[in-house]
C-alpha positions in Angstrom: -17.9 26.1 -13.6 -20.8 23.7 -13.8 -24.1 25.1 -12.2 -27.2 22.9 -12.0 -30.5 24.8 -11.6 -33.7 22.8 -10.7 -37.1 24.5 -10.8 -40.4 22.9 -12.0 -41.6 26.2 -13.6 -40.3 27.1 -17.1 -40.3 30.8 -16.6 -38.3 30.6 -13.3 -35.8 28.4 -14.9 -35.3 30.8 -17.8 -34.9 33.7 -15.4 -32.4 31.8 -13.2 -30.5 30.7 -16.3 -30.3 34.3 -17.6 -29.1 35.6 -14.3 -26.3 32.9 -14.1 -25.3 33.9 -17.7 -24.6 37.4 -16.3 -22.5 36.0 -13.4 -20.2 34.6 -16.2 -17.7 31.8 -16.3 -20.3 29.1 -15.8 -21.9 26.2 -17.8 -25.5 26.1 -16.7 -27.6 22.8 -16.7 -31.3 23.4 -16.3 -33.8 20.8 -15.2 -37.6 20.9 -14.7 -37.6 17.5 -13.1 -35.7 16.9 -9.9 -35.1 13.2 -10.8 -33.3 14.1 -13.9 -31.2 16.6 -12.1 -30.2 13.9 -9.5 -29.3 11.5 -12.4 -27.1 14.2 -14.1 -25.4 14.8 -10.7 -24.6 11.1 -10.3 -22.2 11.4 -13.3 -21.2 15.0 -13.2 -19.9 16.9 -10.2 -21.5 20.4 -10.1 -19.8 23.4 -8.7 -23.1 24.8 -7.5 -26.6 23.4 -7.0 -29.4 25.9 -7.2 -32.7 24.4 -6.3 -36.3 25.6 -5.7 -38.1 24.6 -2.6 -41.7 24.0 -3.7 -41.8 21.2 -6.3 -44.1 18.3 -6.8 -43.0 14.7 -6.1 -39.6 15.8 -4.8 -39.3 19.1 -3.0 -36.1 21.0 -2.7 -35.3 19.7 0.8 -35.7 16.1 -0.3 -33.6 16.8 -3.4 -30.8 18.3 -1.4 -30.8 15.4 1.0 -30.5 12.9 -1.8 -27.9 15.1 -3.5 -25.8 15.0 -0.4 -26.0 11.3 -0.3 -24.1 10.9 -3.6 -20.4 10.2 -3.0 -18.2 13.2 -3.4 -21.1 15.7 -3.2 -20.9 16.3 0.5 -19.3 19.8 0.2 -20.7 21.1 -3.0 -22.3 24.6 -2.4 -26.1 24.5 -2.5 -28.5 27.5 -2.7 -32.2 27.0 -2.1 -34.7 29.5 -3.7 -37.8 29.8 -1.6 -40.7 32.2 -1.0 -41.2 30.7 2.5 -40.1 32.9 5.4 -40.9 30.1 7.9 -38.0 29.5 10.1 -38.8 25.7 10.3 -38.4 25.3 6.5 -35.0 27.0 6.5 -33.8 25.0 9.5 -34.9 21.7 7.7 -33.1 22.9 4.6 -29.9 23.7 6.5 -30.1 20.2 8.2 -30.5 18.7 4.7 -27.3 20.3 3.5 -28.3 23.7 2.1 -25.5 26.4 2.4 -27.5 29.6 1.7 -31.0 30.9 0.6 -32.4 33.2 -2.1 -35.8 34.7 -1.4 -38.6 35.1 -3.9 -39.2 37.5 -5.6 -35.5 37.4 -6.5 -33.4 40.5 -6.0 -30.7 40.7 -8.7 -28.1 42.3 -6.4 -28.7 39.6 -3.8 -28.6 36.9 -6.4 -25.2 38.0 -7.8 -23.7 38.4 -4.3 -24.9 35.0 -3.0 -24.0 33.0 -6.1 -20.6 34.5 -6.5 -19.9 33.8 -2.8 -20.9 30.2 -3.3 -18.7 29.9 -6.5 -15.9 31.5 -4.7 -16.3 28.9 -1.9 -16.1 26.2 -4.5 -13.0 27.6 -6.1 -11.3 27.6 -2.7 -12.4 24.0 -2.1 -11.0 23.0 -5.5 -7.7 24.8 -4.9 -7.4 23.0 -1.5 -8.2 19.7 -3.1 -5.7 20.2 -5.9 -3.1 21.3 -3.4 -3.8 18.2 -1.3 -3.5 16.0 -4.3 -0.2 17.7 -5.3 1.2 17.1 -1.8 0.1 13.5 -1.8 1.8 13.0 -5.2 5.0 14.7 -4.0 5.1 12.6 -0.8 4.6 9.4 -3.0 7.5 10.5 -5.2 9.7 11.2 -2.3 8.8 7.9 -0.6 9.5 6.0 -3.8 12.9 7.7 -4.1 13.8 6.8 -0.5 12.7 3.2 -1.2 14.8 3.1 -4.3 17.9 4.4 -2.4 17.2 1.7 0.2 17.1 -1.1 -2.4 20.3 0.2 -4.0 21.9 0.1 -0.6 20.7 -3.4 0.0 22.0 -4.4 -3.5 25.4 -2.9 -2.9 25.7 -4.6 0.5 24.6 -7.9 -1.0 27.2 -7.7 -3.7 29.9 -7.1 -1.0 28.7 -10.1 0.9 28.8 -12.2 -2.3 32.4 -11.2 -3.0 33.3 -12.1 0.6 31.5 -15.5 0.3 31.9 -16.8 -3.3 29.6 -19.8 -2.5 26.6 -17.5 -2.5 26.2 -17.3 -6.2 22.5 -16.7 -7.0 21.5 -18.0 -3.6 20.3 -14.7 -2.3 18.1 -14.0 -5.3 16.5 -17.5 -5.2 15.8 -17.5 -1.5 14.3 -13.9 -1.7 11.9 -15.1 -4.4 11.1 -18.2 -2.4 10.4 -16.0 0.6 8.1 -13.8 -1.5 6.1 -16.8 -2.6 5.7 -17.9 0.9 4.6 -14.5 2.0 2.1 -14.3 -0.8 0.5 -17.5 0.1 0.3 -16.4 3.7 -1.7 -13.3 2.6 0.8 -10.7 4.0 0.0 -7.2 2.8 1.7 -6.2 -0.4 3.9 -3.7 1.2 5.1 -6.3 3.7 5.7 -8.8 0.9 7.9 -6.2 -0.9 9.9 -5.4 2.2 10.5 -9.1 2.8 11.6 -9.6 -0.8 14.0 -6.6 -0.8 15.4 -7.3 2.7 15.9 -11.2 2.5 19.1 -11.1 0.4 21.0 -9.6 3.5 20.1 -12.5 5.8 23.7 -13.7 5.9 25.4 -10.3 5.6 27.0 -10.8 8.9 29.4 -13.4 7.4 31.6 -10.5 6.4 32.7 -10.5 10.0 33.7 -14.2 10.0 37.4 -15.1 9.6 38.4 -16.5 6.1 39.7 -19.7 7.8 36.2 -20.5 8.9 34.1 -18.8 6.2 36.0 -20.4 3.3 36.9 -23.7 5.0 36.1 -26.4 2.3 35.2 -29.1 4.9 32.8 -29.2 7.8 33.3 -26.9 10.6 34.3 -28.3 14.0 32.3 -27.3 17.3 34.5 -24.2 18.0 34.4 -23.0 14.5 30.7 -23.4 14.3 30.2 -21.3 17.4 32.1 -18.5 15.7 30.2 -19.1 12.5 26.9 -18.6 14.4 27.9 -15.1 15.4 27.2 -14.0 11.9 23.4 -13.5 12.9 24.3 -11.0 15.6 27.0 -9.3 13.4 24.5 -8.8 10.6 21.9 -7.5 13.0 24.2 -5.0 14.6 25.3 -3.7 11.2 21.8 -3.2 9.8 19.8 -2.2 12.8 21.3 1.3 12.8 19.4 1.9 9.6 16.2 3.7 10.4 14.1 2.8 7.3 11.6 0.0 7.3 13.6 -1.9 4.8 16.8 -1.9 7.0 14.9 -2.7 10.0 13.3 -5.7 8.3 16.7 -6.8 7.1 18.0 -6.5 10.6 15.2 -8.6 11.9 15.7 -11.3 9.3 19.5 -11.4 10.1 19.0 -12.0 13.6 16.1 -14.4 13.5 16.4 -16.8 10.4 18.5 -19.3 12.3 16.0 -19.6 15.2 14.1 -22.9 15.3 10.4 -23.3 15.9 11.1 -25.6 18.9 13.4 -23.1 20.5 16.7 -25.0 19.7 18.0 -22.5 17.2 20.3 -19.5 17.6 21.3 -16.8 18.6 18.4 -16.3 21.2 16.8 -19.7 21.4 13.3 -18.2 20.5 10.4 -20.5 19.8 7.1 -20.5 18.0 5.5 -17.2 17.5 8.3 -15.4 19.4 10.3 -15.7 16.3 9.5 -12.9 13.9 7.4 -14.1 11.0 9.9 -12.8 8.5 12.6 -14.9 10.2 10.4 -18.0 10.0 9.7 -17.5 6.3 13.3 -17.0 5.4 14.4 -20.1 7.4 12.3 -22.3 5.1 13.5 -20.5 1.9 17.1 -20.4 3.0 17.5 -24.0 4.0 15.8 -25.3 0.8 18.0 -23.4 -1.4 21.1 -24.2 0.6 20.4 -27.9 0.4 19.5 -27.9 -3.3 22.7 -25.9 -4.2 26.2 -27.4 -4.7 28.9 -26.4 -2.3 32.6 -27.2 -2.2 31.9 -29.5 0.8 28.8 -31.2 -0.5 26.8 -32.0 -3.7 23.3 -30.4 -4.4 20.6 -32.5 -2.8 17.8 -33.8 -5.0 14.7 -31.6 -4.7 12.6 -34.4 -3.2 15.2 -35.1 -0.5 15.2 -31.4 0.4 11.3 -31.2 0.5 11.3 -34.3 2.8 13.7 -32.6 5.2 11.3 -29.6 5.3 8.4 -31.9 6.0 10.3 -33.8 8.7 11.4 -30.5 10.3 8.0 -29.0 10.3 7.0 -28.1 13.9 10.6 -28.5 15.1 13.0 -26.6 12.9 10.4 -24.9 10.8 7.0 -23.1 11.3 4.5 -25.6 9.9 2.4 -22.7 8.5 5.4 -21.5 6.4 6.3 -25.1 5.3 2.8 -25.6 4.1 2.8 -22.2 2.2 6.1 -23.2 0.6 4.7 -26.6 -0.5 1.6 -24.9 -1.9 3.8 -22.7 -4.0 6.0 -25.5 -5.1 5.4 -25.2 -8.8 6.4 -21.5 -8.7 9.4 -22.3 -6.5 10.8 -24.9 -9.0 10.2 -22.5 -11.9 12.2 -19.8 -10.0 14.9 -22.3 -9.2 15.3 -23.3 -12.9 15.3 -19.6 -14.0 17.9 -18.5 -11.4 20.0 -21.6 -11.3 23.8 -21.2 -10.8 25.8 -21.3 -13.9 27.8 -24.6 -14.5 31.4 -24.3 -13.4 34.0 -23.8 -16.1 35.8 -27.0 -17.3 
């Protein structure tokens, strides 16, 4: 253990050093000048500070006070050596952060007892800190494992939805990346960004509950069919909301809210403005842009500029203006993602 001894008298420093050698198991660092001791303690965390009270320029109480002000030194055991029996001095030392005292002239038995007690206290602190660090690491590992399982679950459900709706292609991946870019520009916390990215692919998972005659219809839906199609939002929410993890809850929120419109004319609840969850408002922009710029059996892919103009025209009515602005600000990254994850050309 590292022990720092500070005394402005050579002979006292030698005596204290020799006594600490007899305690054993310590690296002793001796300083005649308190400022040098403080500089050393800035870069090295001692396990025990042993300091004399009467020193010129910087006395023991001032030294302890400055030592305690160094980050991470708040709980290091401190012993003050003093010839003073004045109660006021000892009270000041305790208030400055001293843990115990050694009286001059030094008694060997008392010295060994008090220093060993202080070192034992430090060992206990270190064990507790190590245990806390170990527990923190174990919690982090367990959390990462749970998140990985959630992501695997999301991936499996997404794949099932893709088999059910072959038009999906790489749509879910592209719109998830677009959603992430919007979230990044809006300054969402990194954890919220990751949740959004992981959950977005399940936005249309409720389509698994839509009849084939409607889901796979090559032409436009009539009014009655469209009413049935709209139920996919509620179906997806009902399927996902039973999951208790943050990721599944986020996916459920996106499923139920990404077809709401900023002016309240969307579905299923007719929410407006900030009443629509932010995740739903973000995904609405990403989803519509990708759907418009992707080929479907009933339509050709729109040119990018035409799709962008629809977003601009719908800002404040269909879409949250803040999300549209964020999407436009990230347009270069959006187009790079679109090129990278473009659907493969159909076989001749």
